[in-house]
C-alpha positions in Angstrom: 49.4 29.8 39.6 49.4 26.9 37.2 45.8 26.0 38.2 44.7 29.6 37.5 46.4 29.5 34.1 44.8 26.2 33.2 41.4 27.2 34.3 41.6 30.5 32.3 42.8 28.6 29.3 40.0 26.1 29.5 37.4 28.9 29.9 38.8 30.7 26.9 38.8 27.5 24.7 35.2 26.8 25.8 34.2 30.4 25.0 35.8 30.1 21.5 34.2 26.8 20.9 30.8 28.1 22.0 31.2 31.1 19.7 32.1 28.9 16.8 29.3 26.4 17.4 26.6 28.8 18.3 25.1 29.2 14.8 24.9 25.5 14.3 23.4 25.0 17.7 20.7 27.7 17.2 19.9 26.2 13.7 19.5 22.7 15.2 17.3 24.0 18.0 15.2 26.1 15.6 14.7 23.0 13.3 13.7 20.9 16.3 11.3 23.6 17.5 9.7 23.9 14.0 9.4 20.1 13.7 7.7 20.0 17.1 5.3 22.8 16.2 4.4 21.0 12.9 3.8 17.8 14.8 1.5 19.6 17.3 -0.5 21.2 14.5 -0.8 17.9 12.7 -2.0 16.2 15.9 -4.7 18.8 16.2 -5.7 18.4 12.6 -5.7 14.6 13.0 -8.2 14.8 15.8 -10.7 16.5 13.4 -10.0 14.1 10.5 -11.9 10.8 10.6 -9.5 9.3 8.1 -6.2 10.3 9.7 -5.6 6.7 10.9 -5.3 5.6 7.2 -2.5 8.2 6.6 -0.8 7.3 9.8 -1.0 3.6 8.9 0.5 4.2 5.5 3.3 6.3 7.1 4.2 3.5 9.5 4.1 1.0 6.7 6.3 3.2 4.5 8.9 3.3 7.3 9.0 -0.5 7.2 9.8 -0.6 3.4 13.2 0.2 2.0 13.6 3.0 -0.5 14.1 2.7 -4.2 17.9 2.8 -5.0 19.3 4.3 -8.2 22.1 2.3 -9.6 24.5 3.1 -12.4 25.0 0.0 -14.6 26.4 -0.8 -18.0 23.9 -2.0 -20.7 24.9 -5.6 -21.6 24.3 -5.0 -25.3 25.9 -1.7 -26.0 28.1 -1.2 -22.9 26.8 2.3 -22.3 26.0 3.6 -18.9 22.4 3.3 -17.9 20.5 4.0 -14.7 18.6 1.2 -13.2 16.4 1.2 -10.1 16.5 -1.5 -7.4 13.9 -2.3 -4.9 14.2 -5.3 -2.6 16.9 -6.9 -4.7 14.9 -6.6 -8.0 16.1 -4.3 -10.7 13.7 -2.1 -12.7 14.3 -0.1 -15.9 12.4 2.9 -14.7 11.9 4.7 -11.4 8.1 4.8 -11.9 7.9 1.0 -12.1 10.1 0.5 -9.0 8.0 3.1 -7.1 4.8 1.4 -8.2 6.0 -1.9 -6.8 7.1 -0.1 -3.6 3.7 1.5 -3.2 2.0 -1.9 -3.7 4.3 -3.3 -0.9 3.3 -0.4 1.4 -0.4 -1.0 0.7 0.0 -4.7 1.4 1.6 -4.0 4.8 -1.2 -1.5 5.6 -3.9 -3.9 4.6 -2.3 -6.5 6.7 -2.5 -4.2 9.7 -6.2 -3.7 9.2 -6.7 -7.5 8.6 -5.1 -8.2 12.0 -6.7 -5.3 13.8 -10.0 -7.0 14.8 -8.2 -10.0 16.3 -5.8 -7.7 18.2 -8.7 -5.6 19.6 -10.7 -8.8 20.5 -7.6 -10.1 22.4 -7.3 -6.8 24.3 -11.0 -6.9 25.2 -10.7 -10.4 26.7 -7.8 -9.3 28.8 -9.9 -6.5 30.2 -7.5 -3.8 29.0 -10.0 -2.2 26.6 -13.5 -1.1 27.5 
């Protein structure tokens, strides 16, 4: 009798939890499905685009660089609150300036990839892994 009451109670709690979480679960699955569809379409478009590797390289380089952070600070002369922008430990007065430095860093990483690419391909050819 106790086992039946426990199992019925657990099934009821699971049903209530599923009812309560169902909208969140369906939204998450829909978002995952939409992202997956977008990725597949983008892959098809990349196959036709001869410069897609540049965009992909910049995306990978962008993942390796930290974002610009907005910081509230006090102006040392007036004591009023001002917004400053930090990138890699250096503070900038405007977001545009910080984003420009960040973009230069991303470009530097991407150019480094293309500088190292011929040597990496040559090493793979010597090992016989690339025809």
